[in-house]
ROTORNU-746496 format. One record per residue (C-alpha): x negated, y negated, z negated; residue in three letters. Coordinates in steps of 0.5 Angstrom, whole numbers, padded with zeros to 4 digits, always signed. Layout:
residues N
XYZAla;...
***
This chain:
residues 312
+0000+0001+0000Met;-0002-0008+0001Asp;-0005-0011-0005Asp;-0008-0018+0000Ser;-0004-0022+0004Tyr;-0004-0029+0007Asp;+0003-0031+0004Leu;+0007-0028-0001Ile;+0014-0032-0002Ile;+0018-0030-0008Val;+0024-0031-0007Gly;+0028-0028-0002Gly;+0034-0032-0001Gly;+0037-0038+0004Ala;+0029-0042+0003Ala;+0025-0036+0002Gly;+0027-0032+0009Met;+0026-0038+0012Gly;+0020-0039+0009Ala;+0019-0032+0012Ala;+0021-0033+0019Gln;+0016-0040+0021Tyr;+0011-0035+0016Gly;+0010-0030+0021Ala;+0011-0034+0027Arg;+0005-0038+0025Ala;+0001-0031+0024Asn;+0001-0031+0018Leu;+0001-0024+0014Lys;+0007-0026+0010Thr;+0010-0021+0005Leu;+0018-0024+0001Val;+0019-0021-0007Leu;+0026-0020-0008Glu;+0028-0017-0015Glu;+0034-0017-0013Met;+0039-0016-0006Ala;+0036-0021+0000His;+0040-0028+0001Gly;+0041-0031-0005Gly;+0046-0035-0008Gln;+0049-0034+0000Ala;+0051-0027-0003Leu;+0057-0031-0006Leu;+0059-0036+0000Ile;+0066-0033+0003Asp;+0066-0037+0008Arg;+0059-0041+0011Leu;+0062-0046+0015Glu;+0058-0052+0015Asn;+0051-0049+0017Tyr;+0048-0052+0024Pro;+0050-0048+0030Gly;+0056-0044+0028Leu;+0062-0047+0030Leu;+0066-0041+0027Glu;+0064-0039+0020Pro;+0061-0032+0017Val;+0061-0029+0011Asp;+0055-0030+0007Gly;+0053-0023+0007Tyr;+0052-0023+0014Ser;+0049-0029+0016Trp;+0044-0026+0010Ala;+0042-0020+0014Glu;+0041-0024+0021Thr;+0036-0028+0016Met;+0032-0022+0014Arg;+0032-0018+0021Ala;+0030-0025+0024Gln;+0025-0025+0019Ala;+0022-0018+0020Glu;+0023-0018+0027Ser;+0017-0023+0026Phe;+0013-0019+0021Gly;+0016-0021+0016Ala;+0015-0015+0010Gln;+0020-0015+0006Ile;+0019-0011-0002Arg;+0023-0010-0007Ser;+0020-0012-0013Ala;+0020-0017-0020Ser;+0015-0022-0020Val;+0013-0023-0028Ser;+0007-0028-0026Ser;+0002-0033-0021Ile;-0003-0035-0023Arg;-0009-0039-0019Lys;-0015-0035-0019Val;-0022-0038-0016Gly;-0018-0040-0009Gly;-0014-0034-0008Ser;-0007-0033-0012Phe;-0006-0027-0016Ala;+0001-0024-0017Val;+0003-0021-0022Thr;+0008-0016-0021Thr;+0013-0009-0023Asp;+0009-0005-0017Glu;+0002-0008-0019Gly;-0002-0014-0018Val;-0003-0017-0010Leu;-0006-0022-0008Asn;-0006-0028-0004Ala;-0009-0035+0000Lys;-0002-0038-0001Ala;+0004-0038-0005Val;+0012-0041-0003Val;+0016-0039-0010Leu;+0024-0039-0007Ala;+0027-0036-0014Thr;+0032-0041-0014Gly;+0037-0042-0020Ala;+0041-0040-0024Lys;+0048-0041-0027His;+0048-0045-0032Arg;+0053-0042-0038His;+0058-0047-0042Leu;+0055-0045-0048Gly;+0062-0045-0052Val;+0066-0040-0057Lys;+0068-0034-0053Gly;+0064-0034-0046Glu;+0059-0028-0049Glu;+0064-0024-0052Glu;+0070-0024-0045Phe;+0062-0023-0040Gly;+0064-0018-0035Gly;+0073-0019-0038Arg;+0075-0026-0035Gly;+0068-0031-0035Val;+0065-0030-0029Ser;+0061-0034-0025Tyr;+0062-0031-0019Cys;+0068-0032-0015Ala;+0067-0027-0009Thr;+0065-0023-0015Cys;+0071-0022-0019Asp;+0076-0026-0017Gly;+0079-0020-0013Pro;+0080-0018-0020Phe;+0086-0022-0023Phe;+0089-0024-0016Lys;+0096-0026-0017Gly;+0094-0028-0024Lys;+0092-0035-0025Arg;+0085-0038-0027Met;+0081-0043-0030Val;+0075-0046-0025Val;+0071-0050-0029Val;+0067-0055-0025Gly;+0068-0061-0020Gly;+0061-0060-0016Gly;+0060-0056-0009Asp;+0060-0050-0011Ser;+0066-0051-0016Ala;+0071-0054-0010Cys;+0069-0049-0005Asp;+0070-0043-0010Glu;+0076-0045-0013Ala;+0078-0046-0006Met;+0077-0039-0005Phe;+0081-0037-0012Leu;+0087-0041-0009Ser;+0088-0036-0004Lys;+0088-0030-0009Leu;+0091-0034-0016Ala;+0098-0036-0018Asp;+0095-0042-0020Lys;+0088-0044-0019Val;+0087-0051-0026Val;+0080-0054-0024Met;+0077-0057-0032Val;+0073-0063-0029His;+0069-0067-0036Arg;+0070-0073-0030Lys;+0075-0076-0027Glu;+0072-0074-0020Arg;+0069-0070-0017Phe;+0061-0070-0015Arg;+0063-0065-0009Ala;+0061-0067-0002Gln;+0067-0071+0000Lys;+0071-0067+0006Ala;+0070-0061+0000Leu;+0074-0064-0006Ala;+0079-0067-0001Glu;+0081-0060+0001Arg;+0082-0058-0006Val;+0086-0065-0008Leu;+0090-0063-0002Ser;+0091-0056-0004Asn;+0097-0055-0007Pro;+0095-0048-0011Lys;+0091-0052-0016Ile;+0092-0056-0021Glu;+0086-0060-0024Val;+0085-0064-0031Arg;+0081-0070-0031Trp;+0076-0072-0036Asn;+0076-0065-0039Ser;+0072-0060-0042Val;+0074-0052-0044Val;+0072-0053-0053Asp;+0073-0044-0054Glu;+0075-0038-0050Ile;+0080-0035-0052Met;+0084-0027-0053Gly;+0084-0021-0055Thr;+0082-0016-0051Lys;+0080-0020-0045Ala;+0081-0027-0043Val;+0089-0029-0045Glu;+0088-0038-0046Lys;+0082-0044-0046Val;+0082-0050-0050Arg;+0082-0056-0046Leu;+0080-0062-0049Arg;+0080-0070-0046Asn;+0074-0073-0046Val;+0076-0080-0047Val;+0083-0079-0051Thr;+0081-0072-0056Gly;+0088-0069-0055Asp;+0087-0062-0054Thr;+0092-0057-0051Ser;+0091-0051-0048Glu;+0092-0047-0042Glu;+0094-0040-0040Ala;+0089-0036-0036Thr;+0087-0029-0034Ala;+0080-0031-0034Ala;+0075-0038-0032Val;+0070-0038-0028Phe;+0064-0042-0029Val;+0061-0047-0025Phe;+0057-0052-0028Val;+0051-0053-0025Gly;+0044-0048-0025Ser;+0038-0046-0029Ile;+0030-0047-0025Pro;+0028-0040-0025Gln;+0020-0042-0026Thr;+0018-0037-0032Ala;+0012-0035-0027Ala;+0010-0041-0026Leu;+0003-0043-0030Pro;+0005-0049-0034Glu;+0001-0053-0031Ser;+0005-0054-0025Val;+0009-0060-0026Ala;+0017-0060-0026Arg;+0023-0066-0029Asp;+0026-0066-0034Asp;+0031-0062-0032Ala;+0026-0057-0030Gly;+0025-0056-0024Ser;+0018-0056-0020Val;+0017-0062-0017Ile;+0014-0061-0009Thr;+0011-0067-0005Asn;+0015-0068+0002Glu;+0010-0061+0005Arg;+0014-0058-0002Met;+0006-0057-0005Glu;+0007-0057-0012Thr;+0000-0061-0016Asn;-0003-0054-0016Leu;-0007-0053-0008Pro;-0003-0047-0005Gly;+0004-0046-0009Leu;+0009-0049-0005Phe;+0016-0049-0008Ala;+0023-0050-0004Val;+0030-0049-0004Gly;+0035-0050-0011Asp;+0028-0048-0016Val;+0026-0055-0013Arg;+0026-0063-0015Ala;+0032-0064-0010Thr;+0038-0069-0008Pro;+0041-0064-0005Phe;+0042-0057-0004Arg;+0045-0053+0001Gln;+0043-0047+0005Val;+0041-0051+0010Val;+0037-0056+0006Thr;+0034-0049+0003Ala;+0033-0046+0011Val;+0029-0052+0012Ala;+0025-0053+0006Asp;+0022-0046+0008Gly;+0020-0048+0014Ala;+0017-0054+0012Val;+0013-0050+0007Ala;+0011-0044+0011Ala;+0008-0049+0017His;+0004-0053+0012Cys;+0002-0046+0009Ala;-0002-0045+0014Ser;-0004-0050+0015Gln;-0007-0050+0008Tyr;-0009-0043+0010Ile;-0013-0046+0016Asp;-0016-0051+0011Glu;-0019-0046+0006Leu;-0022-0042+0013Glu;-0026-0048+0014Gly;-0022-0047+0021Gln;-0016-0054+0020Ala;-0015-0057+0027Tyr;-0018-0064+0027Arg;
***
């Protein structure tokens, strides 16, 4: 089994696969390491309808499969492995996985981010029994029932639209007085007769016996509380960047996202960060893929300079 590569990409989501395509096309010996399923959060998309060049919507799984096949057709290798650390050793990187240590001249971090929890009473207790962070995964279990969606961004609105096709009623709970989602998506939610919005509100507690039965809501402006009957609570309130494998010296912002320049370079030469794990003003599939393409291109230039082959 090979243990040395030009480029190792940690994470096989949209950003990672974008980097894999461009890395392989640049004739770099490229390896993608993914601990779960390739595709990342794109797998959770019911209808990918705003990706340039796709006139008809596709589901996230189909799109991810095409990305994987395309990356492999250019020569990228994809391996299932968990990465515990990324260290700079001399002029190269040591990437420690559950299958041993691999070496690379450059590394692209595309580990994404995990769903942030509410941290309220009942959330952990009812995990898998009505509390979920994936509408397409768990929504069908509650078909014909009343559901609650917490959040006001793109993900929350997108998932609420999906759930509205299954639910008797979807109640959206948002702590502000308007959505932060893209305007077109927000307007679609507001015009959906099966979706009701509780503005300026938060979930204080998730309640039930063996499974979720209701939530306690609190209006953050008036302080009034109320209870809302529901069979499920879907939480979409942000994400936590997955940076545990990085050295502490790699710069991050206050939210924990990796700081890069426009070339996707971190403050550690040879290490690039792309997609949801990096500090970025806009998190979409199209921007993640673009991040990956830029990183692979700049990684190729970095390797050329490392080997004294830079074009002058």
